[in-house]
C-alpha positions in Angstrom: -13.4 4.8 -11.6 -12.0 3.1 -14.7 -14.2 0.6 -16.5 -13.8 -1.7 -19.4 -10.7 -3.0 -21.1 -8.2 -0.6 -19.4 -9.3 -1.6 -15.9 -9.3 -5.3 -16.9 -5.7 -5.0 -18.1 -4.6 -3.3 -14.9 -6.3 -5.9 -12.7 -4.7 -8.7 -14.7 -1.3 -7.2 -14.1 -2.1 -6.9 -10.4 -3.0 -10.6 -10.2 0.1 -11.5 -12.1 2.3 -9.5 -9.7 0.4 -10.9 -6.7 1.3 -14.4 -7.7 5.0 -13.5 -7.6 4.9 -12.7 -3.9 4.6 -15.2 -1.2 1.5 -15.3 0.9 1.3 -12.4 3.3 2.5 -13.0 6.8 0.2 -13.3 9.8 -0.5 -10.0 11.5 2.0 -10.9 14.2 4.7 -11.2 11.6 4.0 -7.8 9.9 6.3 -6.0 12.3 9.9 -7.1 12.0 13.1 -6.6 13.9 15.9 -4.4 12.5 19.2 -4.6 14.1 20.8 -1.2 15.0 24.3 -0.7 16.4 23.0 0.1 19.9 20.0 -2.2 20.3 17.2 -4.0 18.6 13.9 -2.3 18.1 10.7 -2.9 16.1 10.0 -1.0 12.9 6.8 -0.9 11.0 6.3 -0.3 7.3 4.7 3.0 6.4 2.1 3.5 3.7 1.6 7.2 2.9 -1.4 8.3 0.7 -1.6 11.9 -0.5 -5.4 12.2 0.0 -5.6 15.7 -1.5 -4.3 14.4 -4.9 -6.2 11.0 -4.8 -9.0 10.8 -7.4 -10.6 7.8 -5.8 -10.3 5.5 -8.8 -10.0 2.6 -6.3 -7.6 0.5 -8.4 -5.4 0.1 -5.3 -8.2 -1.5 -3.3 -8.2 -4.9 -5.1 -4.4 -4.8 -5.4 -3.8 -5.0 -1.7 -3.4 -8.6 -0.7 -4.2 -7.8 2.9 -7.4 -5.9 2.0 -6.2 -2.9 4.0 -7.4 -0.1 1.7 -10.9 1.4 1.5 -12.6 4.6 0.3 -12.8 7.4 2.8 -16.1 8.6 4.2 -15.0 12.2 3.5 -14.3 14.1 0.3 -11.0 15.7 -0.4 -10.4 19.2 -1.8 -11.0 17.9 -5.4 -14.4 16.4 -4.4 -13.3 12.8 -4.5 -13.5 10.1 -1.9 -9.8 9.4 -1.3 -8.4 6.0 -0.2 -7.5 5.4 3.4 -5.6 2.5 5.1 -7.5 0.6 7.8 -4.4 -0.7 9.7 -0.9 0.7 9.1 0.6 -2.0 11.3 -0.7 -4.8 9.1 0.9 -3.5 5.9 3.6 -5.7 4.5 5.0 -3.0 2.1 4.5 -5.2 -1.0 3.9 -1.9 -2.9 1.3 -3.4 -5.2 -1.1 -0.5 -4.4 1.6 2.0 -5.4 2.3 0.2 -8.6 -1.3 0.4 -9.9 -2.0 4.0 -8.7 -2.3 6.0 -11.9 -1.7 9.3 -10.1 1.3 8.1 -8.0 -0.3 9.3 -4.7 0.8 6.2 -2.7 4.3 5.9 -1.3 5.6 2.9 0.6 8.4 3.3 3.1 10.3 0.3 4.4 13.4 0.1 6.5 16.7 -0.5 4.8 18.6 -3.6 5.8 21.1 -1.4 7.7 18.4 0.2 9.8 17.2 3.6 8.5 13.9 3.9 6.6 13.5 4.8 3.0 11.1 4.5 0.1 
């Protein structure tokens, strides 16, 4: 876990970025409709965390505006308590967690406007 000036600078950047985004939607609005050529269907955002590479610094935990990230109860192969997501369905794909991750272990996938998902 980072301490001191470096952590303070990162958390200030997170707060600055958080102010740029509108307030998170209600849990009922976190799933949205994407129109496909054949029919409408619901598509959720996907947050993928590489738990085997995560060092458990927990910088992403305060970055999440929905408070969906938490330390795992189990250690990974490196001996760290990796980060897990409580509810994948409530993720808004703001990607603040991925921006502050120093090891780039968080990937956010969101549907393209045309329909298929990408990162």
